[in-house]
C-alpha positions as CSV (number, residue, x, y, z in Angstrom):
1,M,-0.1,0.0,0.1
2,A,1.4,3.5,-1.1
3,K,2.0,6.2,1.9
4,T,-0.5,8.7,2.2
5,E,2.3,11.4,2.2
6,D,3.7,9.8,-1.5
7,I,0.2,10.0,-2.6
8,Q,-0.3,13.5,-2.0
9,K,3.3,14.7,-2.8
10,L,2.8,12.9,-6.3
11,R,-0.8,14.4,-7.0
12,E,0.5,17.9,-6.3
13,M,3.2,17.3,-8.7
14,T,1.1,15.6,-11.6
15,G,-2.6,16.9,-10.8
16,A,-3.6,13.2,-11.4
17,G,-6.8,12.0,-9.2
18,V,-5.7,9.9,-5.8
19,M,-6.8,6.9,-7.7
20,D,-4.3,7.2,-10.7
21,C,-1.5,8.0,-8.0
22,M,-2.3,5.0,-6.0
23,K,-2.4,2.9,-8.9
24,A,1.2,4.7,-10.2
25,L,2.7,3.7,-7.0
26,K,1.4,0.3,-6.8
27,D,2.7,-0.6,-10.4
28,A,6.1,1.0,-9.6
29,N,6.3,-0.9,-6.5
30,G,6.4,2.2,-4.6
31,D,9.3,3.8,-6.7
32,F,8.4,7.4,-6.7
33,D,10.4,8.3,-9.7
34,K,8.8,5.5,-11.8
35,A,5.1,6.1,-10.7
36,Q,5.6,10.0,-12.0
37,E,6.6,8.7,-15.4
38,L,3.8,6.2,-15.5
39,I,1.2,9.1,-14.6
40,N,2.7,11.3,-17.2
41,E,2.8,8.4,-19.8
42,R,-1.1,7.5,-18.9
43,G,-2.2,11.2,-18.9
44,L,-1.1,11.4,-22.8
45,I,-2.7,8.4,-23.6
46,K,-6.0,9.7,-21.7
47,A,-5.4,13.2,-23.7
48,E,-5.4,11.1,-27.1
49,K,-8.6,9.5,-26.2
50,K,-9.8,13.0,-25.5
51,S,-8.7,14.7,-28.7
52,S,-11.9,14.1,-30.6
53,R,-14.6,15.8,-28.3
54,T,-15.6,19.4,-29.4
55,T,-14.4,22.6,-27.9
56,G,-17.2,24.6,-27.3
57,A,-15.7,26.8,-24.7
58,G,-12.1,28.6,-23.9
59,I,-10.7,32.0,-23.3
60,L,-8.4,34.6,-25.2
61,E,-5.5,35.1,-23.1
62,S,-3.2,38.5,-24.3
63,Y,0.2,39.2,-23.2
64,I,2.7,42.4,-24.2
65,H,6.4,42.0,-23.9
66,N,8.2,45.1,-23.2
67,E,5.6,47.2,-25.2
68,R,7.1,45.7,-28.6
69,V,5.8,42.1,-29.0
70,G,1.9,41.2,-28.5
71,V,0.1,38.2,-28.6
72,L,-3.5,37.4,-28.8
73,L,-4.6,33.6,-28.6
74,E,-7.4,31.7,-28.5
75,L,-7.5,28.7,-26.4
76,R,-10.4,26.2,-26.2
77,C,-11.7,23.6,-24.3
78,E,-15.2,21.9,-23.7
79,T,-16.7,23.4,-20.9
80,D,-16.4,26.8,-18.9
81,F,-15.5,24.7,-15.7
82,A,-12.2,24.0,-17.3
83,A,-11.5,27.0,-19.1
84,H,-11.8,28.7,-15.5
85,S,-9.9,26.2,-13.7
86,D,-6.2,27.1,-12.9
87,P,-4.3,24.9,-15.1
88,F,-6.0,26.0,-18.1
89,K,-5.2,29.6,-17.4
90,E,-1.6,28.6,-16.2
91,L,-1.4,26.9,-19.8
92,A,-2.8,29.9,-21.6
93,H,-0.3,32.4,-20.2
94,N,2.3,29.9,-20.7
95,L,1.5,29.3,-24.5
96,V,1.5,33.3,-25.2
97,M,4.8,33.7,-23.6
98,H,5.9,31.0,-25.6
99,I,4.2,32.5,-28.8
100,A,6.1,35.8,-28.2
101,A,9.6,34.6,-27.3
102,M,9.5,31.6,-30.6
103,D,7.2,33.7,-33.2
104,P,5.6,30.3,-34.7
105,E,4.0,30.5,-38.4
106,N,0.8,29.1,-37.4
107,V,-0.9,26.5,-35.3
108,E,0.4,23.3,-36.8
109,A,4.2,25.1,-36.6
110,L,3.4,26.4,-32.7
111,L,2.5,22.6,-31.9
112,A,5.7,21.2,-33.4
113,Q,7.9,23.6,-31.8
114,P,10.2,22.6,-28.7
115,Y,8.3,24.2,-25.6
116,V,10.5,27.0,-24.2
117,K,10.6,26.3,-20.6
118,D,11.2,22.7,-21.2
119,E,12.6,21.6,-24.7
120,S,12.2,17.9,-24.0
121,L,8.5,18.7,-24.5
122,T,7.2,19.6,-27.7
123,V,4.4,22.2,-27.4
124,E,1.6,19.8,-28.4
125,N,2.7,17.6,-25.3
126,F,2.7,20.2,-23.4
127,I,-0.9,20.7,-24.1
128,K,-1.4,17.0,-23.7
129,Q,-0.3,17.3,-20.2
130,T,-2.9,20.1,-19.2
131,T,-5.2,18.0,-21.1
132,A,-4.7,15.2,-18.6
133,K,-4.8,17.1,-16.0
134,V,-8.5,19.1,-16.6
135,G,-9.9,16.1,-18.1
136,E,-11.0,17.7,-21.2
137,N,-9.6,18.3,-24.6
138,I,-7.7,21.4,-25.4
139,Q,-7.1,23.0,-28.7
140,V,-5.5,26.2,-29.6
141,G,-8.1,28.0,-31.8
142,R,-6.0,30.6,-33.3
143,F,-3.1,33.4,-32.2
144,M,-1.9,36.5,-33.9
145,R,1.6,38.0,-32.8
146,Y,2.6,41.4,-33.4
147,E,6.1,42.9,-33.3
148,L,7.2,46.5,-33.5
């Protein structure tokens, strides 16, 4: 049986549910790092399954960098509940900062880029991590970047 403090720590680090954390720790024979890897892998699989769902809600996120670069992003999800959640808002903010820094041509190019804060991830996989946390399909609708 996994320790309560290990389950809580894993939950805080990954955003996964209690039962998912317990199962991952059990499957990893108590190895915390292995359990974290399992949760990330399983989260990406869950995100793939959700990718066909309709995204009827979302937010517009804006960012201005040094009064010289501006970004407006349409980030979509399935429900208003998810759109107003902290992980979703944090994702939107991180994406507009990434777009300001990396200047992708379009949504497809954005998704293929290495994520600026963790180059071991693509932007698409970074989004899938949040999809696993909020439990809904998340899509980049469109964005615009302006630079003086």
